N, C-alpha and C positions, 0 to 999 in steps of 0.2 A: 173566554178568549175573544168572543165577539165584542164584548164590552171594551176590552183593551184596544181592539182594532179601531173602534169608534173614538176612543180616547187619543190614540196615536194620530188619527186623522185630524182631530180637533187641535192637538198641540204641535202638529208638524210645523206650522209657521213660526211658533215660538222657538223651536229647536233650531230652525234655520236662522232666526234673528240672533240667537245666542252665538251661533257659529260665526256669523258676520261680525258681531260686536267684539269677538275675540280675535278678529283678523286672521281667521284660519282660511288658508287658500289651498293647502295641500291635504290630501286624504279626507276630503269633505264627507265622503260616504262613510268612512270609518268613524268620524266624529258624530255624524248623524246617528249611526247605529248606537254609539255610546250614549247619545242623548235619549234614544228610545229605551235603552236599558235603564237610564236614570229615571225616565218617566214611569216605567214599570215598577221600579223599586219605590218611587215616591207614592204610587198608587197603593202599593202593598203596606207601606208603613205610615200612611197619612192618618192623623187623628183629627176629626172634625172639630173637636172641642178646642183645639189650639189655633184655629184660624182658617183662612180660605185655602182651597186646594191649589189655585192658580199660583199664588205666591210661593207656596211650599214646593210645587212642581218646578217653578222657575229656578229656585235656589238649588234644588236637588239636581236638576238637569245640568245647570251651569257648573256645579261642583264636580259632577261626574266627568264632564268634558274637560274641566281644568285639571283634574287628577290625571286623566289620560294624556293631556298635553304636557304636564310636568314629567310624567313617566317617559314619554318619547324624548323630551329634552335631556333628561338624565342619561338616557341610553346614548344619545348623540354625543353628549359630553364625554362619556366614558369610552366610546369607541373612537380611537384616533387612528387616522391613516396618514402615513408620511406624505409629504409633498413630492411632486414629480422630480425635483432636483435630487432628492435622496436616492431614488432608484437609478439615476444616472451615475451616481458616484460608486455604486456597488459593482465590483468586478465579478464576472461569472467564474465559478469555481473550475469547471471543465469546459472551456470554450469549444474545444473540438474533442469529440469522443473518439479515441484512436480505434477502438474495435469497430465502431460504426463505419469509419472511413475504410478500414481494411476489408470489411464485408462488401462495401460498395465497390471498392477497387477490384475485388474478385470477379465481379460481373463485367468489368470494363476491360478484360484481357484482349478482346478482339477489336477494341476501339482504337482510333488514332489518338495521338497526344491531345489534340485540340478537342476532340469529342469527349475524352476523359475529363478535361478541364471543365467542359460544360456540365457534365454530370456532377462533379465535385462542387462547383460553384452553385449549382441549382439545388442539389439535395443536402449539402452540408452547410453552406453559407447562406442559402435561401436568397440568392441574388436574382434579379430580373435579367432579361436579355440585354436591356439597355445598360444596366450596371456592369454586366460582364464585359460588354463591348468597351465601356469606358475604362475598366480595370485593365483590359488586355490591349488597349489602344488599337482596336479594329472596328470595322463598321458593324452596325446592327445586323445587316444581312449576312455577314460572315458568321456571326454567332448563331443565327438562325440555321445556317447550313450545317454547323457543327451539331446543333440540336437535332435536325432532321436525320443526319447520318447516324447519330448515336441512337435515336429512337428506332430507326429501321434495323440496325444491327442488334440492338437489345431485344426487340420483338422477335426477330428471326431466331435468336438464341433461345428464347423462351418457347417458341413453337417447336424447336428440336427437342427440348426437354419433355414437352407434353406428349409428342408423338412417340 
């Protein structure tokens, strides 16, 4: 193992040069790791009778990195995600869940009409205070008053249940 650590340290610049020559800029660590695996495999399969180790290692490392690059590209080609326009054209199957609204309204019995509107707009339609004010043609401070009244009454009701 100590021998491979020395080999890895010696061939580290070569692996980085191969990564740069292939214009790899994403996942450099992953490709460097694949280069080290290629170096290890090259050291295991090298036959000194067939030439120099440096040339063999360069070819083996580059081949290993290219194989990984091709694998990643195939995966990207096969996994298609629709464009944003597609999601805008799809209608929601159940835009308002009736049971959810009924359960929510059961907690709003002691609230005024405007406080109930705030609860529904906030919890079912997920509107902000500003959006509710615009929708109801009232000021933002009016909606905040609805919110404060609703929260105060709902918390009071919950405290009665707990006691």
